[in-house]
C-alpha positions in Angstrom: 0.0 0.0 0.0 1.2 3.5 -0.7 1.1 4.5 3.0 1.5 2.1 5.9 -1.6 2.5 8.2 -1.0 0.7 11.4 -4.5 0.8 12.8 -8.1 1.1 11.6 -8.6 4.5 13.2 -6.8 6.5 10.5 -8.5 4.5 7.8 -11.9 5.1 9.4 -11.2 8.8 9.6 -10.2 8.9 6.0 -13.4 7.2 4.8 -15.4 9.6 7.0 -13.8 12.6 5.4 -15.3 11.5 2.0 -18.8 12.1 3.3 -20.6 15.3 2.5 -19.9 16.7 5.9 -16.4 17.7 5.2 -14.4 20.7 3.9 -10.9 21.9 3.5 -10.8 25.2 5.2 -13.2 27.7 6.7 -16.2 28.7 4.6 -14.7 32.1 4.1 -11.7 30.8 2.3 -12.1 27.2 1.3 -14.2 27.6 -1.9 -12.1 29.7 -4.2 -14.4 31.5 -6.6 -14.0 30.2 -10.1 -13.1 33.6 -11.4 -10.5 34.2 -8.7 -7.1 35.0 -10.1 -4.1 33.0 -8.7 -0.5 33.8 -9.5 1.7 31.5 -7.4 1.0 28.1 -9.2 2.6 29.2 -12.5 4.1 32.7 -11.9 1.4 34.1 -14.2 -2.2 35.1 -13.6 -4.6 32.2 -13.9 -8.3 31.7 -13.1 -8.5 29.2 -10.2 -10.5 26.8 -12.4 -7.4 26.5 -14.6 -4.8 26.0 -11.9 -2.9 22.7 -11.9 -1.7 22.2 -8.3 -2.7 21.8 -4.7 -3.3 25.5 -3.8 -5.1 27.3 -1.1 -6.0 31.0 -1.1 -6.7 32.9 2.2 -8.3 36.3 1.6 -8.3 39.2 4.0 -11.6 38.2 5.5 -10.4 34.7 6.4 -7.2 36.2 7.9 -9.1 38.7 10.1 -11.5 36.0 11.3 -9.0 33.3 12.0 -8.5 34.3 15.6 -4.9 33.1 15.7 -2.0 34.9 17.4 0.6 34.5 14.6 0.9 33.9 10.9 2.4 30.4 11.6 -0.7 29.4 13.5 -2.9 30.5 10.6 -0.8 28.5 8.2 -1.0 25.4 10.4 -4.8 25.3 10.1 -4.3 24.6 6.4 -3.9 21.0 5.2 -0.3 19.8 4.5 1.4 22.4 6.7 3.1 22.2 10.1 5.1 24.7 12.0 7.8 24.8 14.7 8.9 27.6 17.0 11.2 27.9 20.0 8.6 29.0 22.5 6.3 31.8 21.5 5.4 34.0 18.5 8.5 36.2 19.0 11.0 33.4 18.2 12.4 31.9 15.0 9.6 30.0 13.2 9.7 27.4 10.5 6.8 26.1 8.4 7.1 22.8 6.5 4.9 21.6 3.7 4.1 17.9 3.1 6.8 16.7 5.4 9.7 18.5 3.7 12.0 20.6 6.0 11.2 24.1 7.0 14.1 25.3 4.9 12.3 23.7 1.9 9.4 26.1 2.1 10.0 29.2 0.0 8.3 32.3 1.3 7.5 35.2 -1.0 6.3 38.7 0.0 4.6 40.4 -2.9 6.5 38.1 -5.3 9.9 38.6 -3.7 11.7 35.7 -1.8 12.6 36.5 1.8 14.3 33.3 3.0 17.6 34.1 4.5 20.9 32.9 3.2 22.1 32.0 6.7 19.5 29.4 7.7 17.2 29.1 4.7 14.2 30.2 6.8 11.9 33.2 6.4 11.3 35.5 9.4 7.6 34.6 9.6 7.5 35.7 13.2 8.1 39.3 12.2 5.1 39.5 9.8 1.8 40.6 11.6 -1.4 39.2 10.2 -2.9 42.7 10.2 -0.6 43.7 7.4 -1.4 40.8 5.1 -4.2 41.1 2.4 -3.9 37.6 0.9 -1.9 34.4 1.1 -1.5 31.8 -1.6 -0.2 28.4 -0.6 1.3 26.0 -3.2 2.0 22.5 -2.0 4.6 20.3 -3.8 8.0 20.9 -5.3 8.2 24.3 -7.2 11.9 24.6 -7.8 11.3 24.6 -11.6 9.3 27.8 -11.0 11.2 29.5 -8.2 14.6 27.8 -7.7 16.2 26.9 -4.3 14.1 26.7 -1.1 11.0 25.4 -2.9 11.4 21.6 -2.6 8.3 21.4 -0.3 6.2 24.2 -1.7 5.6 28.0 -1.6 3.9 30.4 0.7 3.1 33.7 -1.1 2.2 36.6 1.2 0.6 39.6 -0.5 0.4 42.9 1.4 -1.1 45.2 -1.2 -4.9 45.4 -1.4 -6.6 44.9 -4.7 -6.8 47.9 -7.0 -9.9 50.1 -6.6 -11.0 53.7 -6.9 -11.9 55.8 -3.9 -10.5 55.3 -0.4 -10.7 52.3 1.8 -9.6 52.3 5.5 -9.4 49.8 8.2 -8.5 49.8 11.9 -8.4 47.1 14.5 -7.7 47.0 18.3 -7.5 43.9 20.4 -6.7 42.9 24.0 -6.4 39.5 25.7 -4.7 37.1 27.9 -1.1 37.8 29.1 -1.7 41.5 28.7 -1.5 41.1 24.9 -2.5 44.2 23.1 -2.6 44.8 19.3 -3.5 47.8 17.2 -3.4 48.2 13.4 -4.5 50.6 10.8 -4.4 50.9 7.0 -5.5 53.2 4.2 -5.6 52.6 0.5 -7.0 54.3 -2.6 -6.3 55.9 -5.9 -7.3 58.3 -8.6 -6.0 59.9 -11.8 -3.6 57.0 -12.4 -2.2 57.0 -8.8 -2.6 54.1 -6.4 -1.4 54.0 -2.8 -1.6 52.1 0.4 -0.1 52.5 3.9 -0.4 50.1 6.8 1.0 50.0 10.3 0.7 47.7 13.3 2.0 47.4 16.9 1.7 44.6 19.4 3.0 43.8 22.8 2.5 40.9 25.3 3.8 39.9 28.7 4.1 36.4 27.2 4.6 33.2 29.2 7.5 31.0 30.4 8.6 29.6 27.0 11.1 26.9 28.1 10.9 23.7 30.2 12.6 23.8 33.6 15.3 21.3 32.5 16.2 23.1 29.3 19.7 24.6 29.0 19.4 28.3 29.7 15.9 28.2 31.3 14.9 31.4 33.1 11.7 31.1 35.2 10.1 34.3 33.9 7.6 35.4 31.3 9.0 35.8 27.8 7.2 38.8 26.4 7.7 40.7 23.2 7.0 43.8 21.2 6.4 44.0 17.4 6.1 47.1 15.2 5.6 47.0 11.5 4.9 49.4 8.6 4.4 48.8 4.9 3.2 50.7 1.9 3.2 51.2 -1.8 2.9 53.9 -4.4 2.0 53.1 -8.1 1.5 55.4 -11.0 -0.1 54.3 -14.3 1.0 56.9 -16.8 -0.7 55.1 -19.7 -3.1 52.2 -19.8 -1.1 49.1 -18.7 2.1 51.2 -18.4 3.0 51.7 -14.7 5.8 52.1 -12.3 5.6 51.4 -8.5 7.5 51.5 -5.3 6.9 49.2 -2.4 8.4 48.9 1.1 8.1 46.8 4.3 9.8 47.1 7.7 9.0 44.9 10.7 10.8 44.5 14.0 10.3 42.0 16.8 12.0 42.5 20.2 11.3 39.5 22.4 12.6 37.9 25.6 14.2 34.5 25.0 16.0 31.9 27.3 19.4 31.7 25.7 22.2 32.3 28.3 23.6 28.8 29.0 25.6 30.2 31.9 22.2 31.4 33.4 23.4 34.4 35.2 20.9 35.3 37.9 18.6 38.1 36.9 19.7 37.9 33.2 17.0 38.8 30.7 18.0 37.6 27.2 16.5 39.2 24.2 16.2 38.3 20.5 15.7 41.2 18.1 14.8 40.5 14.4 14.4 43.2 11.8 13.1 42.5 8.3 13.3 45.2 5.7 12.3 45.2 2.0 12.2 47.8 -0.7 11.1 47.1 -4.3 10.9 49.2 -7.4 9.1 47.8 -10.5 8.1 48.8 -14.0 5.2 47.0 -15.6 4.6 47.5 -19.3 2.4 46.2 -22.0 4.7 46.1 -25.0 2.0 45.0 -27.4 -1.1 42.8 -27.4 1.0 39.7 -26.8 3.9 40.8 -24.7 3.7 42.1 -21.1 7.0 42.9 -19.3 7.8 43.4 -15.6 11.3 44.7 -14.6 11.9 44.7 -10.8 14.7 45.5 -8.4 14.4 44.5 -4.8 16.6 45.0 -1.7 16.1 42.8 1.4 17.6 42.9 4.8 17.1 40.2 7.5 19.0 41.0 10.7 18.9 38.9 13.9 20.5 40.0 17.2 20.8 37.8 20.3 21.6 39.8 23.5 22.6 38.2 26.7 25.1 38.6 29.6 27.2 35.6 28.3 27.3 36.5 24.6 26.0 39.0 22.0 25.7 37.9 18.4 24.5 39.5 15.2 23.6 37.6 12.0 22.3 39.3 8.9 21.5 38.6 5.3 21.4 41.3 2.6 19.9 40.3 -0.8 19.7 42.3 -4.0 17.6 40.8 -6.8 17.0 42.0 -10.3 14.2 40.2 -12.1 12.8 40.5 -15.6 9.6 38.6 -16.4 8.0 38.5 -19.8 4.5 37.1 -20.2 3.5 36.1 -23.7 -0.2 35.6 -24.2 -0.1 33.4 -27.3 -3.8 32.9 -27.5 -6.9 32.8 -25.2 -5.9 29.4 -23.9 -2.1 29.4 -24.2 0.5 31.5 -22.3 4.3 31.4 -22.0 6.5 33.1 -19.3 10.2 33.8 -19.8 12.1 35.2 -16.8 15.7 36.1 -15.9 16.8 36.7 -12.3 20.1 37.8 -10.7 20.4 37.4 -7.0 23.3 38.7 -4.9 23.5 37.4 -1.3 25.8 38.8 1.4 25.9 37.6 5.0 27.5 39.0 8.1 28.1 37.4 11.5 29.3 39.1 14.6 29.7 35.8 16.3 31.5 34.2 19.3 33.0 30.8 19.4 34.4 28.9 22.4 38.2 28.2 22.4 38.8 25.0 24.4 42.5 26.0 24.9 42.0 29.3 26.6 38.5 28.6 27.8 37.4 31.9 26.4 34.9 33.0 23.7 36.5 34.6 20.7 35.0 36.8 18.0 34.3 35.1 14.6 32.5 35.6 11.3 31.6 33.3 8.4 34.5 31.9 6.4 32.7 33.0 3.2 30.2 35.8 3.1 29.1 36.3 -0.5 27.5 34.4 -3.4 25.3 35.1 -6.3 22.9 33.2 -8.6 21.7 33.6 -12.2 18.5 31.9 -13.1 16.6 31.4 -16.4 12.9 30.2 -16.2 10.3 29.3 -18.8 6.7 28.3 -18.0 4.1 27.2 -20.4 0.4 26.9 -19.5 -2.3 25.7 -21.9 -5.8 24.4 -22.2 -7.1 22.0 -25.0 -10.8 21.5 -24.4 -11.0 19.2 -21.4 -7.2 18.9 -21.2 -5.0 21.2 -19.1 -1.2 21.2 -19.3 1.7 23.1 -17.6 5.4 22.7 -18.2 8.3 24.5 -16.5 12.0 24.5 -17.0 14.6 26.4 -14.9 18.4 26.6 -14.9 20.2 28.1 -11.8 23.9 28.9 -11.9 25.2 29.3 -8.4 28.6 30.9 -7.9 29.5 28.3 -5.3 27.9 25.1 -6.7 27.7 25.6 -10.4 24.6 24.8 -12.6 21.4 23.0 -11.7 18.5 22.4 -14.0 15.0 21.6 -12.7 11.8 20.8 -14.6 8.1 20.3 -13.9 5.2 18.7 -15.8 1.5 18.8 -14.9 -1.6 17.4 -16.6 -5.2 17.8 -15.8 -8.3 16.3 -17.3 -11.9 17.5 -16.7 -13.9 14.3 -16.3 -17.0 16.4 -15.9 -17.5 20.1 -15.3 -17.2 19.4 -11.6 -14.6 16.6 -11.4 -11.0 16.8 -12.4 -8.1 14.4 -12.3 -4.5 15.6 -12.4 -1.0 14.2 -12.2 2.4 16.0 -11.8 6.1 15.3 -11.8 8.7 17.8 -10.6 12.4 17.9 -9.7 13.8 20.1 -7.0 17.1 21.7 -6.0 18.4 23.4 -2.9 21.9 24.9 -2.1 23.2 24.6 1.5 22.9 27.8 3.5 25.8 29.7 5.1 25.1 28.3 8.6 25.4 24.8 7.3 28.5 25.6 5.3 30.5 28.1 7.3 29.1 28.8 10.9 32.2 28.7 13.1 32.5 25.3 14.8 29.1 24.0 13.7 29.4 23.6 9.9 30.5 21.5 7.0 32.0 23.2 4.0 31.9 19.9 2.0 28.1 19.7 1.9 26.4 19.0 -1.4 23.2 20.6 -2.7 20.0 18.7 -2.1 18.0 17.3 -5.0 14.5 15.9 -5.2 12.0 14.1 -7.4 8.3 14.7 -6.6 5.3 12.8 -8.0 1.7 13.4 -7.2 -1.8 12.5 -8.4 -5.1 14.0 -7.4 -8.9 13.8 -7.8 -10.8 17.0 -7.1 -14.6 17.5 -7.1 -16.0 21.1 -6.9 -19.8 21.4 -6.7 -22.2 24.1 -5.7 -22.2 23.0 -2.1 -19.8 20.1 -1.8 -16.0 20.1 -2.5 -13.8 17.0 -2.1 -10.2 16.3 -2.8 -7.7 13.4 -2.5 -4.0 13.8 -3.3 -1.3 11.2 -3.1 2.4 12.2 -3.4 5.9 11.0 -3.1 8.9 13.2 -2.7 12.4 11.6 -2.7 15.2 13.9 -1.5 18.8 13.0 -2.3 21.6 14.2 -0.2 19.2 15.7 2.4 21.1 17.9 4.9 20.5 17.0 8.5 22.2 18.2 11.8 22.3 16.5 15.2 23.9 18.9 17.6 26.8 19.1 18.5 27.8 17.2 15.3 28.2 19.2 12.1 25.5 18.9 9.4 25.7 16.0 7.0 24.2 14.8 3.7 22.3 11.7 4.4 21.9 9.4 1.3 18.2 9.7 0.7 14.9 10.5 2.4 11.5 9.6 1.1 8.3 11.3 2.0 5.0 9.6 1.0 1.7 11.0 1.8 -2.1 11.1 1.3 -4.2 14.2 1.9 -8.0 14.2 2.0 -10.0 17.4 2.1 -13.6 18.3 1.9 -16.2 21.0 2.5 -20.0 21.1 2.6 -22.1 24.2 2.8 -25.7 23.6 4.0 -26.6 27.1 2.9 -25.1 30.6 2.7 -24.9 30.7 6.6 -23.7 27.3 7.6 -20.8 25.1 6.5 -18.5 22.4 7.9 -15.0 21.4 6.8 -12.3 18.8 7.5 -9.0 17.5 6.2 -6.7 14.6 7.0 -3.0 14.4 6.3 -1.3 10.9 6.4 2.4 11.4 6.0 5.4 9.0 6.2 8.6 11.0 6.2 11.6 8.6 6.4 15.4 8.5 6.3 15.9 5.6 3.8 19.0 4.3 5.5 17.7 4.1 9.0 13.9 4.1 8.5 13.8 6.8 11.2 11.0 9.4 11.1 12.3 12.8 10.0 12.3 15.3 12.8 9.4 17.6 13.6 7.1 15.9 11.1 3.8 14.3 12.2 2.5 11.2 10.5 -1.1 12.1 11.0 -2.9 15.5 11.3 -6.7 15.8 11.4 -8.5 19.2 11.2 -12.3 19.8 11.7 -14.3 22.9 11.8 -17.7 24.7 11.4 -19.0 28.1 10.9 -22.6 29.4 11.3 -24.2 32.9 10.9 -27.3 33.9 12.8 -28.4 37.4 11.9 -25.6 39.7 13.0 -23.8 36.9 14.9 -21.0 34.7 13.5 -20.0 31.6 15.3 -17.0 29.4 14.5 -15.1 26.5 15.9 -12.2 24.3 14.8 -10.2 21.4 16.1 -6.8 20.0 15.1 -5.1 16.8 16.2 -1.4 16.3 15.6 0.2 12.9 16.2 3.5 12.2 17.9 6.7 13.5 16.4 10.4 13.4 17.2 12.9 16.3 17.6 16.0 14.4 16.5 17.1 12.1 13.7 17.6 9.2 16.1 14.0 9.4 17.3 14.9 9.5 20.9 13.3 12.9 21.8 9.6 12.4 21.5 7.2 15.3 21.0 3.8 14.1 22.3 0.6 14.1 20.3 -1.9 16.9 21.1 -5.3 18.3 20.1 -6.3 22.0 20.0 -9.9 23.2 20.1 -10.6 26.9 19.3 -13.8 28.9 19.5 -14.8 32.3 18.1 -17.8 34.6 18.2 -18.4 37.7 16.1 -21.1 40.4 16.2 -21.8 43.1 13.7 -22.3 46.2 15.8 -22.8 48.4 12.6 -22.2 47.7 8.9 -18.7 49.0 9.4 -17.9 47.9 13.0 -17.5 44.3 14.2 -16.6 42.9 17.6 -15.0 39.4 17.9 -14.1 37.2 20.8 -11.5 34.4 20.3 -10.8 31.6 22.8 -7.9 29.4 21.6 -6.8 26.1 23.2 -9.9 26.0 25.3 -8.9 22.6 26.8 -5.7 24.1 28.0 -3.5 21.5 26.4 0.3 21.3 27.1 2.2 20.7 23.9 5.5 21.6 22.1 6.6 21.9 18.5 10.3 21.9 19.5 11.8 19.8 22.3 12.3 21.8 25.5 10.1 24.7 24.5 6.5 25.4 25.4 3.6 26.5 23.3 0.8 28.8 24.5 -1.8 27.4 26.9 -5.4 28.6 26.8 -5.9 32.2 26.0 -8.7 34.6 25.2 -8.7 38.0 23.5 -11.4 40.4 22.3 -11.1 42.4 19.0 -12.8 45.5 17.6 -12.5 46.0 13.8 -13.6 49.0 11.8 -13.7 49.2 8.0 -14.6 52.0 5.7 
């Protein structure tokens, strides 16, 4: 059988999910309108009915109503996604898709990659939900579209609101458990060819004791944080379909962490992460067939660790020049040709322990620069009931040379509501600077990871009922793993096999229920060990109901046991989370919401030795013009 199911319980759950009382996400985001435009699945605008891929779109309404404390927790409600964090929303966070590693998830902000060159992760913990307008999640290898970091999939975060005339404004205030307070505001509009948007948010919390008592560096205090963010854009269309635009983002998190292994009494360690991005783009219609986008982007990701025993700074600066050319060959056929040049520079104000002098000495990375040139082509076409997509990409890395990846997808409309699809993709990922050059904890002889991904799916989309079943296999060669204090190594092969079932049923315009089940088998081929921080089973259930001006919602998620190490000796226990939410429309423009998360007060962890939030409640007041 494709996946080993050791008991009847998972099989029974899978069969139950195929009944009409199931759905993939909440009613506000699960059923993507057939005329919705999706970009991430092919790097070109597509109607969602033409997309070949396992993709989820979360709109602004779904994000506002989610009731979660962080972007990672919102993502974890979607099928195929898990996340890990070192104790609280202010700490480094990783999200993995379909059992691949967190560094195998490419994160884009408005089309620009923000994964750092030091640890391959994106600073998700710096991005407040209030500043996000839309999220597109693409599951499955996408290296042939986006290059490195996309072996597992892509999370595309969009901060700009949709184009519209007039002015739209929004403001939100919230207060809850642990003296958590949030405030955000945004304004957007346009006229006479100009479009603008500006958004800002601030949050602070007393937090909770984020580490276990026996964890190295534990400090028995609350680990609170502050987060401030601002983003904006200004676009000018000087002729129809001829425009130039400037966009920026800055977000900063200052949080308490338990880091000082010497544990100086009264010490209060802090972790400060700053994310900055500035982008300038020119979008031009050359003729009826050719649309061109030329964009330059500067990104900075800076992380500071401040304690009495050591202070460190790690930063990544990235400059990217991208030129995309979309050729609309006919109504049903499109071709994208793109060139990208990426410069990466890292800096480390680090300290390493000298066993001879028993002192810490200053250090930096042995190498601090590299660049990559990439050429990408993507074809998308429709032939009656047949849909096809093909992508080819060549990356030339200054450290590792050339790598070519490809992807092929085919879909067939069995009926107007039922589609079958298959896909095959290859993936590529270069080692990051921490893995290659971090003083005393690296391996400069690491090889790039490569993958082969296969998947098949059957999808039904009716007026009220939506069902989906996807099977996949992702074989990763030379996967990089690390078991501290040993340096990282390339293991021979890892194989991830999985089955995802999703469904949604809307009784009427006011009531809907949904569910999903992920069965995953992520294994090291040599030892048959379960890959770290990946669950074999995740079940999600939920419902939403509207009564007049009231909106009621609930969701439940069960995550099976995981391990924190390659040897499978440090177990992370299974857990279930139950959340409730209530909303009331005070006026057509003013809504009050109450969210109660983890109402059963479950103790659980996503990383060994670190605690996740217990039960918490917060109230929110949202106004929209």
